N, C-alpha and C positions, 0 to 999 in steps of 0.2 A: 265071560260076558256078564255085565252088570245088569241085574234085573230091575224092573220098575220099582219093586218093593225096596230094593237096596238104595236106589236113588232117592226114594221118598224118605227113607230113614236118614240118609246123609243130609238131605235138605232140612229135615226136622231138627237134627242136632246142630247143624250149622247155624240155623236161626237162633237156637238157644245159646250157643257159644257167643255169637255176635251180640245178642241181647245182654249177656253177662258182662261183656266188655263195656257196654253202654251204662251199666250200673256202677262201674268202678268209681266215677267221680263222687257219687253219693256215698258209696261204701268207704272210700278212702278219706273223705273230708268230714270232720265233725266240728262244727256243723257245716252242711252244704248250704250256703247262704243264698237265699232269694230275697227280693225286695220286701215283700210283705210277709214272708214266712215267719220271721221272728215275732211279729205282732200276732199272727194267728196262733202260734205256739203259746205265747204269753196269755192270750185270752182263753185258750183251752185250759191253762192252769187256773186262771181266775174263775172260770166256770166251775171247775172242781172245788175250789175254795169256797165259792159262794154257796154251793149246794150244802156244804158242811157248816157254814157260819151264818146262813140266812136269818136264823132266829136269835142270834146273839145281839147284844146291845150295839146299835149302829155306831155309837160314839167310839167304843173300844175296838170295833171291828175295823181293821186297817183298810178294808175294801168297801167302806160305806159309801164311797162315791158312786158305786155302780149298782145296777139292778138288771134283771132279765128283761129283754124286749117282750112286750105283751103280744106283738104280732108274730105269727109263725113265719118268720123271714125265710126266704129261699137261699139261705147262707149258713145252714145249720149242720149239714152232714159231716163235713170235714172237722169242724170244731167239736162236735159230739164224739166222733171216733177218737180224736186226739185226747179229749178229756178223759174218756174211758181208759185209754191206753196209759195215761199218767198214773193210774192206780197200780199198774203191774210192771211198768218199764221206767227207767231213768228218763228225765225230761228230754234230753238231747236225743236219746234213742227214739222217742216218740216221733219227733220230726223226721228222723231218718226213715223210720218204718212207713210213715205216711207218704213221703216222696218216692220211696221204692215201690210202694203199692200202686201209686198213680202210674209210674213208668211201666210196671208189669201188666197192670190192667189195660193200659193203652195198647201195649204191644200184642197181647194175646186177644184182646177184644177186637181190634181191627183185623187181625189175622183170621179170627173166627168169622167176622162179617164177610171178608173176602172169600172165604170158603163157601159162603152162601151163593156167590156169583160164579165161582169157578171151581170145578172139581179137579182132582189130581194134585200134582205138586204145586205148592203155594209160593213159588219164587216171587211172584208179584207182590206178595205181602211184605217183602223185604223193603219195598219202597217207603214203608212207614218209619224207618229208623231215623231219618232227619227230623221227624216231628216230635221225638221223645224229649228233646231239650230245646224246645222252641222259645220264642221271646215271652209269650204269655206264661209258660211254665216257670221261666226264670224270674218273672215278675212276682212269683209267689202267689198267684191267684189259685189257692189250694182248692177251694170249693168248685170253681169253674173247671179247673183241670181234672178234678175227680169226676165231674159231670161228663166232660168230654170222654173220659176213659170208660164210663158206664154206658154211654150212648150206644156203642156197637153191640153190646150184649142185649140191650133192650130191643134194638132193631132186628137183630138176629132172631130173638124170641118171636117178634111179630111176623117175620117172614115165614117161620116154621109153624106158627100157631094161629094165624089170622083167620083161618076157616073153622076154628074150634069155638063154638058159641056157648060153651058150658059156663055155669056160674063160677066154677073153679078158675077157668081161664080169665074171666072178668076180674076176679080178685088178684090174680097174678099180674095182669096188666095194670090194675090200679096200684099195686105195690111197686112195680117198676117205675111208673111215672111219679109216684110219691117220693121214691128215693132220689130220682133225678130232679124233681121240683125243689126239694129241700137242699139239693146240692147247688143248683144255679138255675135261675129263671130262663136265661137265654137258651141254655141247652135243653131245658124242658120244652120250650116252644119249638126248638129245632127238631127234637125227637118226635113230637106230635106231627110236625110238618113232614118229616121224612116218612113216618108211617103212612100218612095220608097220601103222599106222592107215590109210595110203593103200590098202594092199592089202586090209585088212579092210573098208574102206568099199565095196569092190566085191564082197564075198562073196556077196551075194544073187543077183547076175546071173552071176557067173563063179566058181561054187563050186569046180569042179575046177581051174581055172587058178590060183586063189588059193593052193591048197596048194603048187603048184610055185613060186610067188613067195615064199611063206614059207620054203620049203626053200632057195631061192637066197639070201634075206636072211640066214638062219641060217648058211649056208656061209661067206660073206665077213665076217660080223660076229662070229662066235663067237670067233676069236682075241682080238679086242679086248674082247669082253665078259669073257673070262677075265682079261685084263690089268686090267680095271676091278674085277673081284671081288678080284683079288690086291691091288690098290691099297687098296681099302677094308679088306681083312683086315689088311694091314700097318699101315695108318693107325689102325685102331680106329674106333669109332663117334664118339668125342668130336671136337668141332669145335676151331677154332683157339684158343678160350679155355679149352679143357680140359674141355668138357662139351657135351652135346647140348642145344641151347636153342631155344625157340620164341618168336616174337613174339606178343604178345597178339592175340586174334582181332580186337578193335576196332582195333588199329593196322594190321592187314593190310587191313581194310575201308576204313580211312581212306586208306591209301596208294593203293588202287585208285580210290576216289572222287575223290581229289585229283590223279590222274595224277602220282603222286610221281616217276615215272621221268624227268620233264622238269624237276624242281626240282634245281638243281645246286649253287649256291653259298650261297644264303641262303633258308631255308625261309619265314621271315616275309615276305620281300620278294617271293617268287615264287609262293607257293601260290595267291594270288588270280588270277594269270595262268593257271596250269595248270587251274584250275576251268573256264575257258573251254573247254579241250579236253575235259574231262569232260562238259560240257553237249553238246558236239558228238557225242561217242560215244553218249550217251543218245539224242540226236535221230536219229543214223544207225541205231541199233538199232531204234528205233520205226518209222522209215521202212521198214527192211528187212522187219520183221514185217508192216507194213501192205501192202507190195507183194506179198510171198510169191511172188516169181518166182525160180525156182532153175534152175541149169544142172546138167549131169551130175555135176560134181565137188562139189556143194554139201555132201554128207554129210561129206566129209573135213575141210574147214575147220571145220565145225560140231563134229566130234569133237575136233579140236585145241583149239578154244576151251574146250570143256567139260572136257577132261582137264587142261588147264593151270590152269583156274579151280580145280579140285579140288586140284591139286598145291600151289597157293599156301597152302592151309590144312592140307594133310597133311604136307608136308615141313618139317623144322625149319630155322631160319635158320642154324644152325651144326651141321655134321655132317662126320665123317671128315676132320678137319684143316682143312676149309674153313669159310668164314663169309660173311656178307652174302649169303646164298643167296636169301632171300625176295624182295628187290628184283629179283634176276636173273630169278626165275620170273615176277614181275609183268611185267618187260620182255618175256619170251617170250609171256606171255598177251596183252599189247597187240599184239605183232607178229602173233600168230595171229588176233586180232580184225581187224587190218588186212587180212590175207589173206582172212578171211571176208567182209568188206565188198567187197573187190576181186573176189571170185568171184561176186557177185550180179549178175544181169542188172538193169539199171536204165536209166532215161531219160537222154538226153544232158544234160538240165538238172541232174539229181542228180549225175552224174559231174563236171560243171563246178563245181558248188557244193562238193562234197567236196574236189576237187582244189584249188580256190581257197582254201578255208578252211585246208587243211593247209599250203599254201605260206605263206599269210598268218600263221598261228600260228607256224610255224617261223622265219620271218624276224623276227617280233616277239621271239621268245625269243633269237634270235641277237643282235639289237641290244641287248637287255637285258643279255645276258651279256658282250658284248664289252668294255665298260670294265673289268670285273673280270678278264677274260682278259688284257687289255693290262697291267693293274697286276701281275698274277702274272708275266707275261713280263719286265717290268722288274725285278721282284724276283729272278727267276732269273738275269738278266744280271749282277746283283751277285755271285752265287756264281761265275758263269762267269769274270768278270773276275778275281776272287780266285784262281781255279784256274789262270789263265795263269802265275802266278809259282811254281807247284808243279812237281815233276818226279816220275818214277816211283819214286824212292827215298824219297819223303816219306811220313810216317805222320801222318794228320790226325785230330784229335778235334773234331768239330763240336758246339757248344753252341747249342741253339735255345731262345730265350726268348719266341718268338712264340706267341700264342694261336690263330693262324690255322691250321686243320688242313691247309690246302693247302700250307703251308710244310714239312710233316713230312719230305719226302724231297728237298727242293731241293738239299741239300748234295751229293747224288749227282752233280750236274752238275760239281762240282769234280773228282771222280775220273774222270768220263767224258772231260773235255777234257784232263786232265793225266796220267792213268794213275797218279796217286798213290793210296795205300791210304787210303780214307776209312772210319773206324771207326763208321759208322752205316749199316748195310745189313740191312734186315729180311728179305730173301729167304733168305740162308743160315740164319737163325734159324728160319724157318718149316719148313725141311726138305723142302719139296715144290716146289722150283725146281731148275734145273740145277746150281747151286752150293750146297754146304753147308760149314759150318765143319768143319775137321779136329777130331779128337778132342782135347778139352781146349784148343782154340784159339779158342773163342768169346770175344772181348774183352768182350762185354757182361756176362759172368758175373764178371768181375774188375774192370773199370774203373768200374762203377757204373751208375746209372740215367740216364745222359746221353742215351739214345735214347728214353726214355719219359716224361721229366718236363720241364716248363718251368722248374723250379727244381732242376737236377740236382746230385746229389752225386757226386763223382768220386774215385777212388782211384788216383792217378797212380803213386805209388811202387810200390804192390802190383802194378799192371799191368806196369810196366817190369821189376820183379824176376822176375815169372812168365814173361814172354815174351822177356826179354833183348833188348828193342827199345825205343828211345826214341821217344816221340811228338815229332815235329819241329815240328808246327804245330797251332794251335788256331784255329777260327773261332768267332766270337761273333755270332749273328744276333739283332738287336733287343735288345741288352744293356740298353737303357734300361728294359726291363720287369723286370729283376732286382730283387729286394726286399732292401733293406739290412737288414731285420729278420729275414730268413730265414737260418738257420744254414748251410745248404748254399750259398746264394749268397755269404755272407760268406767261407766257406772257399775257394770257387772263385775269387773275386776276389783273395783273398790269394795263392793259388797262382799265378794268372796274373801278378800283379804281381811276384812273387818270381822266377819262372823263365822268363817269356816277355816279349817286347816287341812292340809294334804295328808291323808293317811295311807294312800296307795297310789303308786305310779308305775305304769308299764307301757313302754313304747309311746303310743299316741293318746293314752287315756290317763286322766287324773281322777281319783276319787277323794272328795273332800267331805269331812265330817263336821258337824256343828260344834263350835267351841262351847265349852261348859259355861 
């Protein structure tokens, strides 16, 4: 006869084994490419370099284009951690450690949170596996994903310590919210909202005690709420495209219905697979309504699901310098839905079925995505190999002729491995990351549209006259896609032929050095 302790042990190690399987893409691929990940890694290296060279002559300093952002931006945690790791680990290993940490924290954090709602065997926590490699994670939103991973630990702390009104507990709450605020503003607000909803969900039974909990929450969250208000006030209402913009109602409904958060690389190829998950969600919802068995905490996850469903349609997609907000709220909605399912009392059969489906769906999506991830990693290796011939005094202009959106920031790997200054860096341009361009030192305003066009026009002479710096190298990625009939492509090709020579070529990349 198998005892309950034996079943619990099997479940515990089963969870860990399946989690290890989910880590394999990151472990096997160096680098594991995300859209913005290369830029975050490069800027982490720049932060380290600027700390050491800040007091050098700005003309001889190869990074004199950049400076630290004076405002304490809620985008610092991931960059700071990676910057510190670069002192002890190889650069590419730093990115791997960060991505592994996010996945592990997400897995164990939400498992811990689900334990707060359901005692005994945690089979329902297996429903989180499909979320480990979701669309937002693969976009490389490192700070946001780190904040999502930290959220369940903070909420679990609140659930267990909300009635402790000691000064020590206030400091701990202050530190939790500080960590999440400096990771990402959206998740900070989500955390405060979730803590408040948890307290309000007990209002009916513990009316007097809830007032004390609200005062405690306000005490340690108020400083960071003020920082959030200041950030929005300084940023203005407009989003990263210069306006407040909403996605059409029908698009939002479609993204929910198709479980868009699991579609990563190719919509037409993947939406048929994610519809399977949508069917599972509908089946689970119907099952939960039919059973109508609730535990003490059921009101809280219900409120979370309802609030975030409403927020999907209320909040704009672009607001206060930020963008791509709707898909993030949809991700949070699905996470809340998972917490709701996990908080329900159910039969052993239902728990095994939901756990088995979640693992099966997640593994299916991993297998489907891996060939693309392997191809992207191979592409990134081309940039890394090109970067090994550069040094910290080089100034590199990358030209990207690829239509693949996942190639947009790959050139940053060259700067990360070589410490050369790569003149394609979207973070300082955004103005809401740790580094910003110095006044009148944004190369994109002089050099041309080389960062935003697959048929770039460049103004090399104007740039060099303005900045009194020569571009030493140019990289051409997938130059076969240049159009001989395009006037910009013609001008760039003539410029490269006249002033540069090919010194390295590998697959789809050319590295050109300045002629003497």
